All heavy atoms as atom14 arrays in JSON, in Angstrom:
{
  "sequence": "MRDNITFKCSDCGEENYISTRNKRKHPERMQIKKYCPRCMKKTVHKEKK",
  "atom14_mask": [
    [1, 1, 1, 1, 1, 1, 1, 1, 0, 0, 0, 0, 0, 0],
    [1, 1, 1, 1, 1, 1, 1, 1, 1, 1, 1, 0, 0, 0],
    [1, 1, 1, 1, 1, 1, 1, 1, 0, 0, 0, 0, 0, 0],
    [1, 1, 1, 1, 1, 1, 1, 1, 0, 0, 0, 0, 0, 0],
    [1, 1, 1, 1, 1, 1, 1, 1, 0, 0, 0, 0, 0, 0],
    [1, 1, 1, 1, 1, 1, 1, 0, 0, 0, 0, 0, 0, 0],
    [1, 1, 1, 1, 1, 1, 1, 1, 1, 1, 1, 0, 0, 0],
    [1, 1, 1, 1, 1, 1, 1, 1, 1, 0, 0, 0, 0, 0],
    [1, 1, 1, 1, 1, 1, 0, 0, 0, 0, 0, 0, 0, 0],
    [1, 1, 1, 1, 1, 1, 0, 0, 0, 0, 0, 0, 0, 0],
    [1, 1, 1, 1, 1, 1, 1, 1, 0, 0, 0, 0, 0, 0],
    [1, 1, 1, 1, 1, 1, 0, 0, 0, 0, 0, 0, 0, 0],
    [1, 1, 1, 1, 0, 0, 0, 0, 0, 0, 0, 0, 0, 0],
    [1, 1, 1, 1, 1, 1, 1, 1, 1, 0, 0, 0, 0, 0],
    [1, 1, 1, 1, 1, 1, 1, 1, 1, 0, 0, 0, 0, 0],
    [1, 1, 1, 1, 1, 1, 1, 1, 0, 0, 0, 0, 0, 0],
    [1, 1, 1, 1, 1, 1, 1, 1, 1, 1, 1, 1, 0, 0],
    [1, 1, 1, 1, 1, 1, 1, 1, 0, 0, 0, 0, 0, 0],
    [1, 1, 1, 1, 1, 1, 0, 0, 0, 0, 0, 0, 0, 0],
    [1, 1, 1, 1, 1, 1, 1, 0, 0, 0, 0, 0, 0, 0],
    [1, 1, 1, 1, 1, 1, 1, 1, 1, 1, 1, 0, 0, 0],
    [1, 1, 1, 1, 1, 1, 1, 1, 0, 0, 0, 0, 0, 0],
    [1, 1, 1, 1, 1, 1, 1, 1, 1, 0, 0, 0, 0, 0],
    [1, 1, 1, 1, 1, 1, 1, 1, 1, 1, 1, 0, 0, 0],
    [1, 1, 1, 1, 1, 1, 1, 1, 1, 0, 0, 0, 0, 0],
    [1, 1, 1, 1, 1, 1, 1, 1, 1, 1, 0, 0, 0, 0],
    [1, 1, 1, 1, 1, 1, 1, 0, 0, 0, 0, 0, 0, 0],
    [1, 1, 1, 1, 1, 1, 1, 1, 1, 0, 0, 0, 0, 0],
    [1, 1, 1, 1, 1, 1, 1, 1, 1, 1, 1, 0, 0, 0],
    [1, 1, 1, 1, 1, 1, 1, 1, 0, 0, 0, 0, 0, 0],
    [1, 1, 1, 1, 1, 1, 1, 1, 1, 0, 0, 0, 0, 0],
    [1, 1, 1, 1, 1, 1, 1, 1, 0, 0, 0, 0, 0, 0],
    [1, 1, 1, 1, 1, 1, 1, 1, 1, 0, 0, 0, 0, 0],
    [1, 1, 1, 1, 1, 1, 1, 1, 1, 0, 0, 0, 0, 0],
    [1, 1, 1, 1, 1, 1, 1, 1, 1, 1, 1, 1, 0, 0],
    [1, 1, 1, 1, 1, 1, 0, 0, 0, 0, 0, 0, 0, 0],
    [1, 1, 1, 1, 1, 1, 1, 0, 0, 0, 0, 0, 0, 0],
    [1, 1, 1, 1, 1, 1, 1, 1, 1, 1, 1, 0, 0, 0],
    [1, 1, 1, 1, 1, 1, 0, 0, 0, 0, 0, 0, 0, 0],
    [1, 1, 1, 1, 1, 1, 1, 1, 0, 0, 0, 0, 0, 0],
    [1, 1, 1, 1, 1, 1, 1, 1, 1, 0, 0, 0, 0, 0],
    [1, 1, 1, 1, 1, 1, 1, 1, 1, 0, 0, 0, 0, 0],
    [1, 1, 1, 1, 1, 1, 1, 0, 0, 0, 0, 0, 0, 0],
    [1, 1, 1, 1, 1, 1, 1, 0, 0, 0, 0, 0, 0, 0],
    [1, 1, 1, 1, 1, 1, 1, 1, 1, 1, 0, 0, 0, 0],
    [1, 1, 1, 1, 1, 1, 1, 1, 1, 0, 0, 0, 0, 0],
    [1, 1, 1, 1, 1, 1, 1, 1, 1, 0, 0, 0, 0, 0],
    [1, 1, 1, 1, 1, 1, 1, 1, 1, 0, 0, 0, 0, 0],
    [1, 1, 1, 1, 1, 1, 1, 1, 1, 0, 0, 0, 0, 0]
  ],
  "atom14_positions": [
    [[-1.04, 14.79, 12.19], [-0.11, 13.69, 12.54], [-0.07, 12.74, 11.35], [-0.95, 11.97, 11.16], [-0.54, 13.04, 13.81], [0.39, 11.95, 14.15], [-0.28, 11.09, 15.63], [1.2, 10.68, 16.4], [0.0, 0.0, 0.0], [0.0, 0.0, 0.0], [0.0, 0.0, 0.0], [0.0, 0.0, 0.0], [0.0, 0.0, 0.0], [0.0, 0.0, 0.0]],
    [[0.93, 12.86, 10.53], [1.1, 12.0, 9.34], [2.06, 10.88, 9.68], [3.11, 11.13, 10.21], [1.55, 12.75, 8.18], [0.5, 13.8, 7.73], [0.9, 14.39, 6.39], [0.61, 13.55, 5.28], [-0.55, 13.26, 4.71], [-1.63, 13.8, 5.21], [-0.62, 12.46, 3.67], [0.0, 0.0, 0.0], [0.0, 0.0, 0.0], [0.0, 0.0, 0.0]],
    [[1.69, 9.67, 9.34], [2.49, 8.44, 9.56], [2.81, 7.85, 8.25], [2.04, 7.89, 7.27], [1.82, 7.43, 10.48], [1.56, 8.0, 11.86], [2.46, 8.72, 12.37], [0.51, 7.61, 12.5], [0.0, 0.0, 0.0], [0.0, 0.0, 0.0], [0.0, 0.0, 0.0], [0.0, 0.0, 0.0], [0.0, 0.0, 0.0], [0.0, 0.0, 0.0]],
    [[4.11, 7.26, 8.19], [4.42, 6.55, 7.03], [3.81, 5.23, 6.96], [3.72, 4.54, 8.0], [5.94, 6.31, 6.98], [6.74, 7.57, 6.73], [6.25, 8.49, 6.07], [7.97, 7.68, 7.17], [0.0, 0.0, 0.0], [0.0, 0.0, 0.0], [0.0, 0.0, 0.0], [0.0, 0.0, 0.0], [0.0, 0.0, 0.0], [0.0, 0.0, 0.0]],
    [[3.32, 4.8, 5.85], [2.67, 3.49, 5.65], [3.36, 2.79, 4.5], [3.81, 3.45, 3.51], [1.18, 3.59, 5.41], [0.81, 4.46, 4.25], [0.52, 4.03, 6.69], [-0.57, 4.5, 3.88], [0.0, 0.0, 0.0], [0.0, 0.0, 0.0], [0.0, 0.0, 0.0], [0.0, 0.0, 0.0], [0.0, 0.0, 0.0], [0.0, 0.0, 0.0]],
    [[3.39, 1.45, 4.49], [4.03, 0.63, 3.44], [2.85, -0.14, 2.71], [2.0, -0.66, 3.41], [5.03, -0.37, 4.01], [5.97, 0.43, 4.76], [5.65, -1.08, 2.96], [0.0, 0.0, 0.0], [0.0, 0.0, 0.0], [0.0, 0.0, 0.0], [0.0, 0.0, 0.0], [0.0, 0.0, 0.0], [0.0, 0.0, 0.0], [0.0, 0.0, 0.0]],
    [[2.88, -0.17, 1.41], [1.96, -0.9, 0.62], [2.49, -2.23, 0.16], [3.66, -2.25, -0.32], [1.46, -0.06, -0.54], [0.65, 1.06, -0.13], [1.11, 2.35, -0.14], [-0.7, 0.88, 0.18], [0.38, 3.41, 0.21], [-1.45, 2.01, 0.52], [-0.92, 3.24, 0.58], [0.0, 0.0, 0.0], [0.0, 0.0, 0.0], [0.0, 0.0, 0.0]],
    [[1.79, -3.31, 0.31], [2.15, -4.61, -0.01], [1.25, -5.2, -1.1], [0.03, -5.07, -1.06], [1.99, -5.51, 1.31], [2.62, -6.8, 1.28], [2.45, -7.44, 2.72], [3.24, -8.67, 2.83], [3.14, -9.24, 4.14], [0.0, 0.0, 0.0], [0.0, 0.0, 0.0], [0.0, 0.0, 0.0], [0.0, 0.0, 0.0], [0.0, 0.0, 0.0]],
    [[1.9, -5.9, -2.07], [1.14, -6.45, -3.22], [0.25, -7.67, -2.71], [0.7, -8.45, -1.89], [2.05, -7.01, -4.22], [1.26, -7.81, -5.67], [0.0, 0.0, 0.0], [0.0, 0.0, 0.0], [0.0, 0.0, 0.0], [0.0, 0.0, 0.0], [0.0, 0.0, 0.0], [0.0, 0.0, 0.0], [0.0, 0.0, 0.0], [0.0, 0.0, 0.0]],
    [[-1.02, -7.63, -3.13], [-1.97, -8.62, -2.61], [-1.59, -9.97, -3.22], [-2.1, -10.99, -2.74], [-3.37, -8.14, -2.82], [-3.66, -7.92, -4.22], [0.0, 0.0, 0.0], [0.0, 0.0, 0.0], [0.0, 0.0, 0.0], [0.0, 0.0, 0.0], [0.0, 0.0, 0.0], [0.0, 0.0, 0.0], [0.0, 0.0, 0.0], [0.0, 0.0, 0.0]],
    [[-1.09, -9.98, -4.38], [-0.74, -11.2, -5.1], [0.55, -11.99, -4.65], [0.47, -13.08, -4.18], [-0.61, -10.97, -6.63], [-1.94, -10.69, -7.2], [-2.99, -10.84, -6.56], [-1.93, -10.32, -8.46], [0.0, 0.0, 0.0], [0.0, 0.0, 0.0], [0.0, 0.0, 0.0], [0.0, 0.0, 0.0], [0.0, 0.0, 0.0], [0.0, 0.0, 0.0]],
    [[1.67, -11.23, -4.68], [3.0, -11.88, -4.34], [3.46, -11.54, -2.94], [4.36, -12.13, -2.4], [3.97, -11.5, -5.42], [4.44, -9.75, -5.4], [0.0, 0.0, 0.0], [0.0, 0.0, 0.0], [0.0, 0.0, 0.0], [0.0, 0.0, 0.0], [0.0, 0.0, 0.0], [0.0, 0.0, 0.0], [0.0, 0.0, 0.0], [0.0, 0.0, 0.0]],
    [[2.95, -10.42, -2.31], [3.36, -10.04, -1.02], [4.59, -9.14, -0.95], [5.12, -8.76, 0.12], [0.0, 0.0, 0.0], [0.0, 0.0, 0.0], [0.0, 0.0, 0.0], [0.0, 0.0, 0.0], [0.0, 0.0, 0.0], [0.0, 0.0, 0.0], [0.0, 0.0, 0.0], [0.0, 0.0, 0.0], [0.0, 0.0, 0.0], [0.0, 0.0, 0.0]],
    [[5.05, -8.76, -2.09], [6.27, -7.78, -2.21], [5.85, -6.43, -1.66], [4.77, -5.9, -1.98], [6.66, -7.7, -3.56], [7.81, -6.85, -3.84], [9.2, -7.66, -3.96], [9.07, -8.84, -3.98], [10.18, -6.94, -4.13], [0.0, 0.0, 0.0], [0.0, 0.0, 0.0], [0.0, 0.0, 0.0], [0.0, 0.0, 0.0], [0.0, 0.0, 0.0]],
    [[6.65, -5.77, -0.82], [6.41, -4.45, -0.38], [7.12, -3.42, -1.36], [8.27, -3.27, -1.34], [7.03, -4.27, 0.99], [6.36, -5.14, 1.98], [7.12, -5.1, 3.42], [7.97, -4.35, 3.58], [6.76, -5.98, 4.24], [0.0, 0.0, 0.0], [0.0, 0.0, 0.0], [0.0, 0.0, 0.0], [0.0, 0.0, 0.0], [0.0, 0.0, 0.0]],
    [[6.31, -2.77, -2.16], [6.74, -1.94, -3.22], [6.72, -0.44, -3.05], [7.54, 0.23, -3.49], [6.01, -2.25, -4.57], [6.22, -3.68, -4.96], [7.33, -4.19, -4.95], [5.15, -4.31, -5.37], [0.0, 0.0, 0.0], [0.0, 0.0, 0.0], [0.0, 0.0, 0.0], [0.0, 0.0, 0.0], [0.0, 0.0, 0.0], [0.0, 0.0, 0.0]],
    [[5.72, 0.02, -2.29], [5.46, 1.46, -2.24], [5.42, 2.0, -0.79], [4.86, 1.29, 0.06], [4.18, 1.86, -3.03], [4.25, 1.54, -4.47], [3.67, 0.38, -5.01], [4.88, 2.47, -5.31], [3.83, 0.08, -6.35], [4.99, 2.18, -6.69], [4.52, 1.07, -7.2], [4.55, 0.75, -8.45], [0.0, 0.0, 0.0], [0.0, 0.0, 0.0]],
    [[5.89, 3.2, -0.53], [5.79, 3.84, 0.73], [5.03, 5.18, 0.58], [5.25, 5.88, -0.41], [7.17, 4.12, 1.38], [7.85, 2.75, 1.5], [7.07, 4.82, 2.68], [9.28, 2.93, 1.93], [0.0, 0.0, 0.0], [0.0, 0.0, 0.0], [0.0, 0.0, 0.0], [0.0, 0.0, 0.0], [0.0, 0.0, 0.0], [0.0, 0.0, 0.0]],
    [[4.14, 5.49, 1.48], [3.39, 6.76, 1.35], [3.05, 7.25, 2.81], [3.5, 6.62, 3.76], [2.05, 6.51, 0.62], [1.39, 7.73, 0.45], [0.0, 0.0, 0.0], [0.0, 0.0, 0.0], [0.0, 0.0, 0.0], [0.0, 0.0, 0.0], [0.0, 0.0, 0.0], [0.0, 0.0, 0.0], [0.0, 0.0, 0.0], [0.0, 0.0, 0.0]],
    [[2.4, 8.35, 2.9], [2.0, 8.86, 4.18], [0.46, 9.14, 4.22], [-0.15, 9.3, 3.17], [2.66, 10.25, 4.56], [2.34, 11.24, 3.58], [4.17, 10.08, 4.64], [0.0, 0.0, 0.0], [0.0, 0.0, 0.0], [0.0, 0.0, 0.0], [0.0, 0.0, 0.0], [0.0, 0.0, 0.0], [0.0, 0.0, 0.0], [0.0, 0.0, 0.0]],
    [[-0.07, 9.19, 5.45], [-1.49, 9.47, 5.53], [-1.76, 9.99, 6.94], [-0.97, 9.71, 7.85], [-2.4, 8.31, 5.16], [-2.41, 7.31, 6.29], [-3.52, 6.23, 6.12], [-3.28, 5.25, 7.15], [-4.2, 4.57, 7.72], [-5.46, 4.74, 7.42], [-3.94, 3.77, 8.67], [0.0, 0.0, 0.0], [0.0, 0.0, 0.0], [0.0, 0.0, 0.0]],
    [[-2.82, 10.74, 7.1], [-3.24, 11.31, 8.32], [-4.14, 10.3, 8.99], [-5.27, 10.12, 8.52], [-3.98, 12.65, 8.18], [-4.27, 13.36, 9.44], [-4.34, 12.77, 10.49], [-4.29, 14.71, 9.4], [0.0, 0.0, 0.0], [0.0, 0.0, 0.0], [0.0, 0.0, 0.0], [0.0, 0.0, 0.0], [0.0, 0.0, 0.0], [0.0, 0.0, 0.0]],
    [[-3.75, 9.67, 10.08], [-4.52, 8.59, 10.69], [-5.65, 9.19, 11.43], [-6.62, 8.38, 11.74], [-3.63, 7.75, 11.63], [-2.67, 6.81, 10.85], [-2.07, 5.83, 11.79], [-1.18, 4.86, 11.0], [-0.54, 3.93, 11.81], [0.0, 0.0, 0.0], [0.0, 0.0, 0.0], [0.0, 0.0, 0.0], [0.0, 0.0, 0.0], [0.0, 0.0, 0.0]],
    [[-5.7, 10.36, 11.82], [-6.9, 10.91, 12.54], [-8.0, 11.13, 11.58], [-9.19, 10.91, 11.89], [-6.58, 12.3, 13.17], [-5.7, 12.13, 14.36], [-5.47, 13.53, 15.01], [-4.46, 13.31, 16.14], [-3.56, 14.29, 16.41], [-3.67, 15.48, 15.83], [-2.72, 14.06, 17.38], [0.0, 0.0, 0.0], [0.0, 0.0, 0.0], [0.0, 0.0, 0.0]],
    [[-7.76, 11.63, 10.41], [-8.84, 11.87, 9.42], [-9.29, 10.64, 8.66], [-10.34, 10.44, 8.26], [-8.39, 12.91, 8.31], [-8.25, 14.32, 8.97], [-7.97, 15.33, 7.87], [-7.91, 16.68, 8.4], [-7.58, 17.64, 7.3], [0.0, 0.0, 0.0], [0.0, 0.0, 0.0], [0.0, 0.0, 0.0], [0.0, 0.0, 0.0], [0.0, 0.0, 0.0]],
    [[-8.34, 9.69, 8.48], [-8.61, 8.39, 7.69], [-8.14, 7.17, 8.51], [-7.08, 6.67, 8.2], [-7.88, 8.48, 6.32], [-8.28, 9.61, 5.51], [-9.53, 9.81, 4.87], [-7.58, 10.8, 5.23], [-9.51, 10.92, 4.27], [-8.41, 11.56, 4.44], [0.0, 0.0, 0.0], [0.0, 0.0, 0.0], [0.0, 0.0, 0.0], [0.0, 0.0, 0.0]],
    [[-8.95, 6.82, 9.52], [-8.47, 5.67, 10.34], [-8.49, 4.3, 9.62], [-7.85, 3.3, 10.06], [-9.5, 5.7, 11.48], [-10.72, 6.38, 10.91], [-10.15, 7.31, 9.91], [0.0, 0.0, 0.0], [0.0, 0.0, 0.0], [0.0, 0.0, 0.0], [0.0, 0.0, 0.0], [0.0, 0.0, 0.0], [0.0, 0.0, 0.0], [0.0, 0.0, 0.0]],
    [[-9.24, 4.18, 8.59], [-9.36, 2.79, 7.86], [-8.18, 2.57, 7.01], [-7.51, 3.48, 6.63], [-10.58, 2.81, 6.97], [-10.68, 3.78, 5.83], [-11.03, 5.17, 6.15], [-11.49, 5.44, 7.21], [-10.82, 6.04, 5.26], [0.0, 0.0, 0.0], [0.0, 0.0, 0.0], [0.0, 0.0, 0.0], [0.0, 0.0, 0.0], [0.0, 0.0, 0.0]],
    [[-7.89, 1.3, 6.69], [-6.69, 0.96, 5.9], [-6.88, 1.34, 4.49], [-8.01, 1.25, 3.88], [-6.44, -0.56, 6.02], [-5.92, -0.97, 7.33], [-5.63, -2.41, 7.33], [-5.27, -2.84, 8.67], [-4.04, -2.81, 9.18], [-3.03, -2.52, 8.44], [-3.89, -3.2, 10.41], [0.0, 0.0, 0.0], [0.0, 0.0, 0.0], [0.0, 0.0, 0.0]],
    [[-5.79, 1.77, 3.85], [-5.85, 2.19, 2.46], [-5.48, 1.0, 1.55], [-4.82, 0.12, 1.88], [-4.82, 3.31, 2.18], [-5.15, 4.65, 2.72], [-3.88, 5.84, 2.45], [-3.86, 5.93, 0.73], [0.0, 0.0, 0.0], [0.0, 0.0, 0.0], [0.0, 0.0, 0.0], [0.0, 0.0, 0.0], [0.0, 0.0, 0.0], [0.0, 0.0, 0.0]],
    [[-6.0, 1.08, 0.26], [-5.61, 0.17, -0.66], [-5.58, 0.89, -2.07], [-6.44, 1.75, -2.37], [-6.41, -1.07, -0.73], [-7.82, -1.0, -1.25], [-8.54, -2.33, -1.15], [-8.4, -3.02, -0.19], [-9.33, -2.62, -2.11], [0.0, 0.0, 0.0], [0.0, 0.0, 0.0], [0.0, 0.0, 0.0], [0.0, 0.0, 0.0], [0.0, 0.0, 0.0]],
    [[-4.6, 0.71, -2.88], [-4.36, 1.39, -4.17], [-4.06, 0.31, -5.25], [-3.52, -0.78, -4.86], [-3.36, 2.47, -4.1], [-2.01, 1.84, -3.49], [-3.81, 3.63, -3.29], [-0.85, 2.81, -3.58], [0.0, 0.0, 0.0], [0.0, 0.0, 0.0], [0.0, 0.0, 0.0], [0.0, 0.0, 0.0], [0.0, 0.0, 0.0], [0.0, 0.0, 0.0]],
    [[-4.38, 0.7, -6.49], [-3.96, -0.21, -7.56], [-2.74, 0.44, -8.2], [-2.82, 1.45, -8.78], [-5.08, -0.27, -8.57], [-4.95, -1.39, -9.61], [-6.21, -1.73, -10.33], [-6.06, -2.94, -11.18], [-7.25, -3.21, -11.88], [0.0, 0.0, 0.0], [0.0, 0.0, 0.0], [0.0, 0.0, 0.0], [0.0, 0.0, 0.0], [0.0, 0.0, 0.0]],
    [[-1.62, -0.35, -8.09], [-0.3, 0.17, -8.61], [0.38, -1.05, -9.38], [0.04, -2.15, -9.27], [0.56, 0.53, -7.51], [0.08, 1.69, -6.64], [0.18, 3.05, -7.34], [1.51, 3.73, -7.03], [1.76, 4.94, -7.7], [0.0, 0.0, 0.0], [0.0, 0.0, 0.0], [0.0, 0.0, 0.0], [0.0, 0.0, 0.0], [0.0, 0.0, 0.0]],
    [[1.44, -0.66, -10.05], [2.22, -1.62, -10.8], [3.18, -2.36, -9.85], [3.86, -1.78, -9.13], [3.02, -0.96, -11.92], [3.9, -1.88, -12.68], [3.37, -2.66, -13.66], [5.26, -1.98, -12.45], [4.14, -3.53, -14.4], [6.04, -2.86, -13.12], [5.49, -3.66, -14.18], [6.21, -4.53, -14.87], [0.0, 0.0, 0.0], [0.0, 0.0, 0.0]],
    [[3.14, -3.69, -9.96], [4.12, -4.56, -9.19], [5.16, -5.1, -10.13], [4.88, -5.77, -11.07], [3.33, -5.7, -8.62], [4.43, -6.81, -7.64], [0.0, 0.0, 0.0], [0.0, 0.0, 0.0], [0.0, 0.0, 0.0], [0.0, 0.0, 0.0], [0.0, 0.0, 0.0], [0.0, 0.0, 0.0], [0.0, 0.0, 0.0], [0.0, 0.0, 0.0]],
    [[6.5, -4.71, -9.93], [7.46, -5.23, -10.85], [7.72, -6.64, -10.75], [8.24, -7.27, -11.77], [8.77, -4.46, -10.37], [8.46, -3.86, -9.06], [6.93, -3.84, -8.94], [0.0, 0.0, 0.0], [0.0, 0.0, 0.0], [0.0, 0.0, 0.0], [0.0, 0.0, 0.0], [0.0, 0.0, 0.0], [0.0, 0.0, 0.0], [0.0, 0.0, 0.0]],
    [[7.38, -7.37, -9.64], [7.63, -8.76, -9.54], [6.59, -9.52, -10.32], [6.88, -10.52, -10.99], [7.53, -9.23, -8.06], [8.01, -10.57, -7.74], [8.0, -10.78, -6.3], [8.61, -12.03, -5.86], [8.58, -12.44, -4.65], [7.96, -11.75, -3.7], [9.13, -13.62, -4.32], [0.0, 0.0, 0.0], [0.0, 0.0, 0.0], [0.0, 0.0, 0.0]],
    [[5.27, -9.08, -10.23], [4.19, -9.72, -10.96], [4.13, -9.23, -12.4], [3.51, -9.94, -13.26], [2.83, -9.42, -10.33], [2.69, -9.97, -8.6], [0.0, 0.0, 0.0], [0.0, 0.0, 0.0], [0.0, 0.0, 0.0], [0.0, 0.0, 0.0], [0.0, 0.0, 0.0], [0.0, 0.0, 0.0], [0.0, 0.0, 0.0], [0.0, 0.0, 0.0]],
    [[4.83, -8.11, -12.66], [4.77, -7.48, -13.97], [3.34, -7.16, -14.48], [3.04, -7.34, -15.69], [5.61, -8.32, -15.03], [7.0, -8.4, -14.6], [8.04, -9.55, -15.58], [7.56, -9.35, -17.24], [0.0, 0.0, 0.0], [0.0, 0.0, 0.0], [0.0, 0.0, 0.0], [0.0, 0.0, 0.0], [0.0, 0.0, 0.0], [0.0, 0.0, 0.0]],
    [[2.46, -6.57, -13.58], [1.26, -6.17, -13.97], [0.6, -5.28, -12.82], [1.28, -5.14, -11.74], [0.22, -7.38, -14.14], [-0.05, -8.22, -12.9], [-0.92, -9.36, -13.2], [-0.96, -10.26, -11.97], [-1.82, -11.41, -12.21], [0.0, 0.0, 0.0], [0.0, 0.0, 0.0], [0.0, 0.0, 0.0], [0.0, 0.0, 0.0], [0.0, 0.0, 0.0]],
    [[-0.44, -4.65, -13.09], [-1.12, -3.77, -12.07], [-1.86, -4.68, -11.14], [-2.72, -5.5, -11.55], [-2.08, -2.79, -12.63], [-1.36, -1.51, -13.25], [-2.47, -0.5, -13.58], [-1.76, 0.82, -13.86], [-2.83, 1.81, -14.27], [0.0, 0.0, 0.0], [0.0, 0.0, 0.0], [0.0, 0.0, 0.0], [0.0, 0.0, 0.0], [0.0, 0.0, 0.0]],
    [[-1.6, -4.45, -9.82], [-2.37, -5.24, -8.83], [-2.77, -4.34, -7.68], [-2.33, -3.19, -7.55], [-1.45, -6.39, -8.24], [-0.31, -5.71, -7.61], [-1.07, -7.39, -9.28], [0.0, 0.0, 0.0], [0.0, 0.0, 0.0], [0.0, 0.0, 0.0], [0.0, 0.0, 0.0], [0.0, 0.0, 0.0], [0.0, 0.0, 0.0], [0.0, 0.0, 0.0]],
    [[-3.7, -4.85, -6.84], [-4.12, -4.04, -5.67], [-3.02, -4.2, -4.59], [-2.56, -5.25, -4.26], [-5.47, -4.63, -5.14], [-5.81, -3.93, -3.82], [-6.53, -4.51, -6.18], [0.0, 0.0, 0.0], [0.0, 0.0, 0.0], [0.0, 0.0, 0.0], [0.0, 0.0, 0.0], [0.0, 0.0, 0.0], [0.0, 0.0, 0.0], [0.0, 0.0, 0.0]],
    [[-2.64, -3.01, -4.07], [-1.62, -3.02, -2.98], [-2.34, -2.59, -1.73], [-2.98, -1.53, -1.74], [-0.48, -2.05, -3.37], [0.44, -2.57, -4.3], [0.14, -2.82, -5.58], [1.79, -2.93, -4.15], [1.26, -3.28, -6.24], [2.3, -3.35, -5.39], [0.0, 0.0, 0.0], [0.0, 0.0, 0.0], [0.0, 0.0, 0.0], [0.0, 0.0, 0.0]],
    [[-2.24, -3.32, -0.73], [-2.94, -3.02, 0.58], [-1.92, -2.52, 1.6], [-0.75, -2.86, 1.51], [-3.67, -4.29, 1.09], [-4.83, -4.67, 0.18], [-5.51, -5.88, 0.79], [-6.64, -6.25, -0.13], [-7.35, -7.4, 0.29], [0.0, 0.0, 0.0], [0.0, 0.0, 0.0], [0.0, 0.0, 0.0], [0.0, 0.0, 0.0], [0.0, 0.0, 0.0]],
    [[-2.45, -1.78, 2.46], [-1.58, -1.24, 3.67], [-1.08, -2.35, 4.48], [-1.78, -3.2, 4.87], [-2.39, -0.2, 4.39], [-1.49, 0.38, 5.51], [-2.39, 1.48, 6.29], [-3.3, 2.04, 5.74], [-1.94, 1.64, 7.42], [0.0, 0.0, 0.0], [0.0, 0.0, 0.0], [0.0, 0.0, 0.0], [0.0, 0.0, 0.0], [0.0, 0.0, 0.0]],
    [[0.18, -2.36, 4.75], [0.82, -3.44, 5.55], [0.41, -3.17, 7.01], [0.29, -2.05, 7.46], [2.36, -3.34, 5.42], [3.08, -4.35, 6.21], [4.61, -4.09, 5.96], [5.37, -4.74, 7.05], [6.77, -4.39, 6.89], [0.0, 0.0, 0.0], [0.0, 0.0, 0.0], [0.0, 0.0, 0.0], [0.0, 0.0, 0.0], [0.0, 0.0, 0.0]],
    [[0.27, -4.27, 7.81], [-0.08, -4.21, 9.16], [1.04, -3.68, 10.03], [2.18, -3.84, 9.79], [-0.43, -5.54, 9.72], [-1.74, -6.06, 9.17], [-2.08, -7.43, 9.83], [-3.34, -7.91, 9.27], [-3.75, -9.23, 9.77], [0.0, 0.0, 0.0], [0.0, 0.0, 0.0], [0.0, 0.0, 0.0], [0.0, 0.0, 0.0], [0.0, 0.0, 0.0]]
  ]
}
């Protein structure tokens, strides 16, 4: 069962990326380091609630 998740920039709060994950195998929240066009740098993006 894969669900769509949205990633939100931890600095500015912009929702930049969408991905999927299997919530049964990985119940914890994901966080990735991606480029934020608003901050114009790489920042940590956390899964939106």
